[in-house]
Steps between C-alpha positions, in 0.01 A plus 500: 500500500154597379230236460407476131211255551140584405278327756121479474468753777659760268231455229173682465247234411147604593282733294415699820870576548528623140178705529626667821821614328319619182249690715781690667588647160866556586700418186816593321663379180770528246581356158494138625257476793189647653489424874207540742589503870352492845626442853438170675520402866702185441855633520577345163507640146260308278451496125218426263509488119249616245581408139210549262428320168619811322852374559447194281425134533543294817862421422596870473298593811664217693844618400419853613378370832820298551715806424300717740515240780875463451553878507289530822684208659835670450405849618255404776762560771568853359127600515330654804353241738122480524401588146247324279585547134315413179738491204358563152746484209468764227401370157779452246768620742726204426628503855766267640546389858754777553266760353223389733732497803616855435144606422355348816752673723443839339122478496489391865705808599236715330216303657632560854454874443137450392390248762328633811704465818490154654291471816699321763 
């Protein structure tokens, strides 16, 4: 049975980690999400969130973050191992957890085609 936990080791937390992913400029999106991606050497898929003030007040941004974390938590075992992802929700998309889960899987498939080959 897959592990649906979301440990601290699966979270991007430092600004240097975010900057490294943004500098790689590998991104893909759809109606619900824009996702930036990069390979890591940790053997674990990690996730960071970026929800700007354009999405509303702190309550609305907090809800969006909870939805995105929940979606990532459920599809983490279906995603390629060793990816760092930054999830950015689209404005006024009105996404639900199921929308974000479906979106995350589809966008990651497209990102794999755009990412440079992993150096082993």
